[in-house]
PAKE-639504 format. One record per residue (C-alpha): residue in one letter; x, y, z. Coordinates in nm, 2 decimals. Layout:
REM PAKE-639504
   r        X        Y        Z
   A        X        Y        Z
...
END
This chain:
REM PAKE-639504
   r        X        Y        Z
   M    10.23     3.32     8.83
   A     9.97     3.51     9.01
   P     9.67     3.60     8.80
   T     9.62     3.97     8.72
   N     9.25     4.00     8.67
   P     8.93     3.82     8.79
   A     8.87     3.63     8.48
   E     9.24     3.50     8.47
   F     9.22     3.41     8.84
   L     8.90     3.20     8.79
   D     9.04     3.02     8.49
   H     9.37     2.94     8.66
   L     9.17     2.83     8.98
   T     8.97     2.60     8.76
   Q     9.26     2.44     8.60
   A     9.41     2.40     8.96
   L     9.08     2.23     9.08
   D     9.09     2.00     8.78
   G     9.44     1.89     8.85
   A     9.56     2.05     8.51
   A     9.81     2.28     8.67
   P     9.91     2.43     9.02
   L     9.83     2.80     9.09
   A    10.07     3.00     9.29
   L     9.92     3.32     9.47
   V    10.25     3.42     9.61
   P    10.46     3.65     9.41
   G    10.81     3.52     9.30
   I    10.72     3.14     9.35
   D    10.93     2.93     9.11
   Q    10.70     2.67     8.94
   A    10.98     2.42     8.97
   T    10.97     2.43     9.35
   I    10.60     2.36     9.39
   P    10.58     2.03     9.54
   Q    10.42     1.72     9.37
   G    10.05     1.71     9.43
   A    10.03     2.07     9.51
   A     9.73     2.25     9.34
   L     9.75     2.58     9.51
   V    10.03     2.78     9.67
   L     9.93     3.08     9.88
   G    10.04     3.28    10.17
   T     9.92     3.31    10.53
   S     9.86     3.63    10.72
   G    10.11     3.54    10.99
   S     9.87     3.51    11.25
   T     9.92     3.12    11.30
   A    10.26     3.05    11.26
   G    10.38     3.40    11.41
   Q    10.51     3.51    11.07
   P    10.38     3.48    10.71
   Q    10.43     3.14    10.57
   I    10.37     2.97    10.22
   V    10.13     2.70    10.22
   A    10.09     2.43     9.96
   V     9.76     2.27     9.93
   S     9.63     1.97     9.74
   R     9.34     1.93     9.50
   A     9.19     1.67     9.75
   S     9.19     1.92    10.03
   L     9.03     2.19     9.82
   H     8.74     1.95     9.71
   A     8.69     1.82    10.07
   A     8.67     2.16    10.21
   V     8.41     2.26     9.93
   S     8.21     1.95     9.96
   S     8.20     1.96    10.35
   T     8.08     2.33    10.34
   H     7.80     2.27    10.10
   Q     7.70     1.97    10.29
   V     7.66     2.16    10.63
   L     7.49     2.46    10.46
   G     7.23     2.24    10.28
   G     7.35     2.25     9.92
   S     7.56     2.44     9.66
   G     7.45     2.79     9.54
   G     7.56     3.11     9.39
   W     7.84     3.29     9.59
   L     7.93     3.66     9.62
   L     8.30     3.73     9.64
   T     8.37     4.02     9.88
   L     8.70     3.92    10.01
   P     9.05     3.95     9.85
   A     9.09     3.64     9.60
   D     9.46     3.60     9.70
   H     9.38     3.49    10.05
   V     9.23     3.15    10.15
   A     8.88     3.29    10.24
   G     8.83     3.44     9.89
   V     8.99     3.15     9.71
   M     8.74     2.92     9.88
   V     8.43     3.12     9.79
   A     8.53     3.10     9.42
   A     8.64     2.74     9.45
   R     8.27     2.65     9.59
   S     8.12     2.82     9.28
   I     8.36     2.65     9.04
   V     8.33     2.29     9.18
   A     7.94     2.32     9.19
   G     7.92     2.48     8.87
   T     7.71     2.78     9.02
   P     7.76     3.14     8.94
   L     8.00     3.36     9.12
   T     7.93     3.72     9.17
   T     8.22     3.95     9.24
   A     8.17     4.24     9.44
   T     8.21     4.60     9.32
   P     8.58     4.69     9.31
   G     8.69     4.92     9.59
   A     8.65     4.95     9.96
   F     8.36     4.76    10.12
   R     8.07     4.98    10.13
   T     7.69     4.91    10.24
   E     7.55     5.08     9.92
   T     7.77     4.87     9.67
   F     7.69     4.57     9.90
   I     7.32     4.59     9.85
   A     7.38     4.63     9.46
   D     7.59     4.32     9.48
   V     7.35     4.12     9.67
   E     7.09     4.23     9.42
   R     7.29     4.09     9.12
   L     7.38     3.77     9.33
   L     6.99     3.71     9.39
   H     6.93     3.73     9.00
   D     7.22     3.48     8.92
   G     6.97     3.18     8.86
   A     7.08     2.97     9.15
   D     6.86     2.81     9.40
   R     7.04     2.92     9.71
   H     7.29     3.22     9.77
   Y     7.58     3.28     9.98
   T     7.85     3.50    10.08
   S     8.15     3.52    10.32
   L     8.24     3.83    10.53
   V     8.49     3.94    10.80
   P     8.35     4.09    11.11
   T     8.43     4.43    11.02
   Q     8.22     4.40    10.71
   L     7.93     4.25    10.91
   G     7.95     4.53    11.15
   R     7.90     4.79    10.88
   V     7.59     4.57    10.72
   L     7.44     4.59    11.07
   A     7.46     4.97    11.10
   D     7.28     5.02    10.76
   P     6.91     4.90    10.78
   A     6.89     4.88    10.40
   A     7.20     4.64    10.40
   M     7.06     4.44    10.69
   R     6.73     4.37    10.47
   S     6.96     4.28    10.17
   A     7.18     4.04    10.39
   A     6.87     3.88    10.53
   Q     6.78     3.74    10.19
   L     7.08     3.51    10.18
   D     7.08     3.15    10.29
   A     7.40     3.18    10.48
   I     7.67     3.43    10.56
   L     7.99     3.27    10.67
   V     8.18     3.50    10.91
   G     8.53     3.45    11.00
   G     8.89     3.58    10.97
   A     8.87     3.70    11.31
   A     8.65     3.67    11.64
   T     8.31     3.78    11.59
   P     8.18     3.99    11.90
   S     7.89     3.80    12.08
   G     7.69     4.10    12.06
   M     7.74     4.15    11.69
   L     7.63     3.80    11.65
   R     7.31     3.86    11.84
   Q     7.23     4.16    11.66
   A     7.27     3.98    11.33
   R     7.03     3.69    11.42
   D     6.78     3.91    11.59
   A     6.75     4.09    11.25
   G     6.71     3.75    11.06
   L     7.05     3.70    10.90
   R     7.16     3.36    10.88
   V     7.51     3.40    11.01
   V     7.76     3.10    11.05
   T     8.07     3.16    11.23
   T     8.38     2.98    11.09
   Y     8.70     2.89    11.25
   G     9.00     2.80    11.04
   M     9.32     2.92    10.85
   T     9.51     2.91    10.53
   E     9.66     2.56    10.65
   T     9.32     2.43    10.68
   C     9.17     2.55    10.34
   G     9.00     2.82    10.55
   G     8.71     2.74    10.78
   C     8.69     2.39    10.90
   V     8.47     2.45    11.22
   Y     8.13     2.60    11.17
   D     7.92     2.75    11.48
   G     8.19     2.54    11.69
   I     8.09     2.21    11.51
   P     8.39     2.05    11.31
   L     8.31     2.00    10.95
   P     8.25     1.64    10.83
   G     8.58     1.46    10.84
   V     8.76     1.70    11.07
   E     8.87     1.61    11.42
   I     8.96     1.88    11.67
   T     9.18     1.79    11.98
   L     9.29     2.00    12.24
   E     9.64     1.96    12.44
   P     9.53     1.89    12.82
   E     9.73     2.15    12.97
   S     9.75     2.45    12.73
   G     9.41     2.40    12.54
   R     9.61     2.43    12.23
   V     9.39     2.34    11.91
   R     9.50     2.05    11.68
   I     9.31     1.99    11.36
   T     9.31     1.66    11.18
   G     9.13     1.58    10.85
   P     9.11     1.61    10.50
   Q     9.10     1.98    10.46
   V     9.46     2.02    10.61
   A     9.71     2.14    10.36
   L    10.03     1.94    10.24
   G    10.26     2.17    10.45
   Y    10.49     2.47    10.45
   L    10.69     2.55    10.14
   M    11.03     2.66    10.29
   D    11.34     2.71    10.09
   G    11.20     2.51     9.79
   E    11.12     2.21    10.01
   L    10.81     2.08    10.18
   R    10.77     2.06    10.53
   P    10.47     1.82    10.55
   F    10.17     1.84    10.79
   N    10.08     1.48    10.73
   D     9.71     1.55    10.76
   S     9.73     1.73    11.11
   F     9.81     2.10    11.19
   T     9.87     2.21    11.55
   T     9.76     2.58    11.56
   A     9.88     2.85    11.80
   D     9.52     2.90    11.94
   R     9.37     2.81    12.27
   G     9.03     2.64    12.29
   S     8.78     2.49    12.50
   W     8.47     2.27    12.45
   E     8.14     2.45    12.58
   G     7.81     2.24    12.53
   G     7.99     2.03    12.25
   R     8.10     2.33    12.05
   L     8.46     2.45    12.02
   R     8.52     2.80    12.16
   I     8.84     2.97    12.05
   L     8.99     3.15    12.35
   G     9.26     3.34    12.16
   R     9.62     3.27    12.07
   L     9.85     3.12    12.33
   D    10.09     3.41    12.30
   D     9.82     3.67    12.34
   V     9.78     3.62    12.70
   I     9.87     3.93    12.90
   I    10.07     3.84    13.23
   S    10.05     4.17    13.44
   G    10.18     4.13    13.80
   G    10.16     3.77    13.81
   V     9.80     3.76    13.68
   N     9.71     3.61    13.36
   V     9.49     3.83    13.15
   D     9.29     3.69    12.87
   P     9.25     3.98    12.62
   R     8.95     3.81    12.45
   I     8.75     3.83    12.78
   V     8.85     4.20    12.83
   E     8.74     4.27    12.47
   E     8.39     4.10    12.52
   T     8.34     4.28    12.84
   I     8.44     4.65    12.67
   L     8.20     4.56    12.37
   G     7.92     4.52    12.63
   L     7.92     4.91    12.60
   E     7.68     5.04    12.33
   S     7.91     5.32    12.26
   V     8.19     5.07    12.15
   A     8.18     4.94    11.79
   E     8.52     4.76    11.79
   C     8.79     4.66    12.03
   L     9.13     4.51    12.06
   V     9.32     4.45    12.38
   V     9.70     4.40    12.39
   G     9.97     4.39    12.68
   L    10.23     4.67    12.66
   P    10.58     4.60    12.82
   D    10.61     4.75    13.18
   A    10.92     4.76    13.39
   E    10.72     4.70    13.71
   W    10.43     4.49    13.63
   G    10.59     4.27    13.33
   Q    10.30     4.39    13.10
   R    10.03     4.65    13.13
   V     9.70     4.59    12.98
   A     9.60     4.85    12.71
   A     9.29     4.89    12.48
   A     9.22     5.05    12.13
   V     8.84     5.11    12.08
   V     8.64     5.23    11.77
   P     8.35     5.45    11.90
   R     8.00     5.37    11.74
   P     7.90     5.62    11.49
   G     7.69     5.91    11.62
   L     7.86     5.98    11.94
   D     7.91     6.35    12.02
   E     8.25     6.49    12.12
   A     8.15     6.46    12.51
   Q     8.07     6.11    12.47
   R     8.39     6.03    12.29
   R     8.61     6.21    12.57
   E     8.43     6.00    12.84
   L     8.46     5.68    12.66
   P     8.81     5.58    12.80
   D     8.69     5.62    13.15
   R     8.37     5.44    13.08
   V     8.57     5.14    12.94
   A     8.81     5.13    13.24
   Q     8.52     5.14    13.47
   I     8.33     4.86    13.31
   V     8.64     4.64    13.31
   R     8.72     4.71    13.68
   Q     8.35     4.65    13.79
   R     8.32     4.32    13.61
   L     8.67     4.16    13.59
   G     8.89     4.34    13.86
   G     9.19     4.59    13.87
   A     9.45     4.37    13.71
   W     9.24     4.33    13.41
   T     9.16     4.72    13.37
   P     9.32     4.88    13.07
   R     9.59     5.15    13.20
   L     9.55     5.30    12.85
   V     9.23     5.34    12.64
   L     9.27     5.49    12.27
   A     8.98     5.58    12.07
   L     9.06     5.52    11.69
   D     8.86     5.60    11.40
   E     8.92     5.23    11.27
   L     9.14     4.94    11.37
   P     9.43     4.87    11.14
   L     9.38     4.55    10.95
   R     9.60     4.29    10.76
   G     9.52     4.01    10.52
   P     9.16     3.96    10.43
   G     9.02     4.19    10.72
   K     9.18     4.06    11.05
   P     9.26     4.33    11.32
   D     9.63     4.38    11.31
   R     9.73     4.33    11.68
   A    10.09     4.42    11.62
   A    10.00     4.76    11.45
   V     9.75     4.82    11.74
   A    10.02     4.75    12.02
   S    10.27     4.99    11.81
   I    10.00     5.27    11.82
   L     9.94     5.23    12.17
   A    10.31     5.22    12.28
   R    10.36     5.54    12.09
   E    10.05     5.70    12.27
   R    10.19     5.59    12.62
   D    10.53     5.71    12.54
END
């Protein structure tokens, strides 16, 4: 049964890591259906397999993930938990503290705000540990970067893991220029969270790409046992094939997006990640998500949802859709240009903070119609 408070969660996770009793973070799971060798059962956000799945994880995989993370970061330390504890990213933050015997600082309850983040970091820095870490999603990092005081607090940390969604290159440059030791992570529930840091697989992790599609396959000790389906285990056998496209650039893995996110408009394959990076080159855009909408003539039409940077006046907000279309047309061409650009106050999210592509597509479709 899922824990109901932080203390209970940590106690149950400690038992799971010790091999005493499995922890189920999915409501309604019958303990009798938890497969032999599973220490943890938790749900996915649905971004990897196309729909939410229930994943069974072994104790060995959890410990392998903890060990490799601390090896790459330079040692164990105290962690600040800012992410939901029922998702893999939050679970792994807590697991690193438990395994290493270092303090875990839990963020102030409620929505992520920079003023409480500053106070939480201050508590973290006084926990007695030699090193200090946290894990954020890009949306949280963006809010930190918009607040000079929060940036100064974040710069005191030995590392900030950023994952759960693609981090815009401009955001990474801004963070590193400000002295933040940001480490991008790639992984999923099926791999105990991040298994590739700054494009480099963690120790013991092997990444292979399918020749034609570039589909990413992950092999190694961090791979979970498998999916729990109808009370039975569908095993991964130490290897998990994702729905993501990737390429090797300078010896580092670059994730290009999901295979099914490619937009085919008038026979042209449009990569939404490239369009998003182009739009984020505008100083007036803080966040962006690009999707394909069904179109009777062209098959799909490119559409974009953007979040304007704070401080824009009304005239600048009105001009933003035209500016977005203009920069994409100039740099990528007409087929890649969004036919619809909608400004939103914020992007809808799911799970631990991933932009909800399906929800954005639904909003854009309603606006078009």
